[in-house]
Phi, psi and omega in degrees: 000124181294144177249142176246123187241126174253131181237123173256098184282139179219153170292135196291336178216144176279176177298335178269013178065025176280131182293134178221076183292154170291131184258137182232128175245128180248123184246134174222141177053038174081008178218152179284121184255346183203140173238123181245146175244115179263103192279341180208180182295325179294323177296322178296317178295322176300319179296317179301319183275000179073028183229035178276118183294131178239345176222151183231156176216162175288136178293142179285155179298133180064017177289138180287108182279350181291344179282351176255150172296141185303323182287347180267356180265119181263112179256156178299148178295154183304131180089358180239155179252154179163171181284152171278131181252143179228160181297137175254341179204149181237159173217172181150192181299130182229158179305135177089355180292150168243115186252131182245133178220171176274142180286128179082186177082203187283352185272008184302314184296316180295319178299320178300309184296319179295318180296315180298315180293320181300326180289339182271351181279154186288336180249139183308126179234126186251133173249116187238147180227147185236138176301144185299325183290329176289319176301319180297319179295319184279345183295323180063232182272356181292153180283146176298331179295343180256024182300329179297323177289318179299318180296318179298318178294316182297316183290336178279331184259324184226065182297341181292346179283349189255158174248138179284154176254115181233191181304321180297318179293324179293324176299320181291318179297319179298320178298317181296319179294320179293322178295319179297318180295319179295319179295319179295320178295321178298318178296319178298318180296318179295317179296322178296316178298319179295320178296317180298317182297315179295326177296316180296314180298315180297319180296323180290313184290329185263016180292124178291328181282342181071021179272096181270152184295147180292321182271202179280160175300324181298328178294317178295323178295319179296321178295321179296318180297319184295336184250007181271121184292318182297314180296320179301317179293322179293321177296319179293320179294318179298318179296321180294317180291326178293321178297318178295321179298315180299321179298314181291323180295316182296340180277352183274140178290336177293324177293309183289332183269338186235299193283328185297337183274355184263117181294132180098354181254115174259182184298318183293317180293320178297318178297324179297334178266320181292324185297310179292327178292320177075258182244121184298339180291344176298334185260002184287129176252123181282136178290148177262112183264014178300126179062021175270095191266352182233154177302325180295319180291322178296318179295322178298321180287328174297315179296322179294318178296321178296320177297320178293323178296315178299319180297322179295319179294318179297319178295322179297321182275352179077030178241031183258171176256133180289162181305331181272007176093354179277152177282146183290127170200166182290126177225151180298139177063023175232143182278124175260086190263026174267173181274117184294328180293318179294319181293322178295319178297320178294322178299315178296324177295320178299324177296324177295323177295321179295320182288344182238074186295340181265359177283170181303311183279337172295321177293322177298318178300313181295325179293317178295324179297319178294317181297315181293324179291323176294323180287328181232076186288339184241148174285133179238161179246122180235121181054039177080004181242140179284138178237149175066034167287174179301320179294322179294315179298320179301312180294319178301316182292320180298311185289328174294319177298317180292327175298314178294326178296318180295323176298316177295319181300316179300315182297311184289318181296322179296320179292322176297320182298323182266003177079015179268149179288151177276125183246133178244136170286136184300126179085357181267142179262341181211000000 
């Protein structure tokens, strides 16, 4: 009998140390027969390997406990008496299971492990993921806390709503994890450099002898950096992780199909944009063909859905226009609900376009700059602030260029995802 499993992955503890276990619902014969709580990462790995304890028994006298994993043996708390308990039954991923999860988010690692394990089982085992917005639509009146049950029902009734997790998806997840590790190492290196600099400055200013360096403070700082073992190791680790990141990025079809052709975009910058976006299918809006009786009407609705998908990606990246016509940016008493990592990556990309005025997107930037200056030839003062200065026009042109770039990115990435060739109109930049 096939089992349908819904998994609601969660970070195991909140900032307030509140327990938030990953929830698993197992459905058989049209009803949920088991609810599991995976309290930590080891419990998740136990589930992947099919050895998550679900029943316990008292250990027999003189029973060899070494045949059980140490974490599965429940001993009495210190100072208390009682029987030692060992697992009596296990559960977890089994041959033939269909597992449903949400696309993207914190569940990437678990989805990777389940997919890898599922391919090694003798009976086909499917790991499927659904975009969050579709789950929200299908949830109806059900509680979000019961998403694991909702997912199990959905995958049993409408498996066509889900996307499979295969080797290609695992490559992308591996790239995102490598990018995160490289970024964390970079932050550690920067903090180490800042500590060293403050240490050097403090040592100079607090010298009892008053012997200040002949050269600049920066010279003393450079000597300190060259001889610091911790910083040297961090620099080596950062270089090693960056090399690994470039290797994983170059293996992605999105890199070879989209980013490699863009002048000014290297592997690290591309990873900085791909990682927060994750899976482009998260932004896909399905067309509604209800009462669409003609091919023309169906095509119109396809185009409308594509426009909404593009708009969702632009809003996620923070390059969208607000309902009142203003461009999105941080303002007091307003919610900035875009992804800061994606927007930062786009800002760095915009600088590359400026540095390369003869590239395709560099030309687009210069053209927008010319258009905005013709439209606003004079500097004006609004509410005591100057508008349409050279700096203002420069920023307007950059963000307009990046908005068009994200529209192109959605189009090309979607075609790569579906295996379609990227087609350019002759002479068109976007």
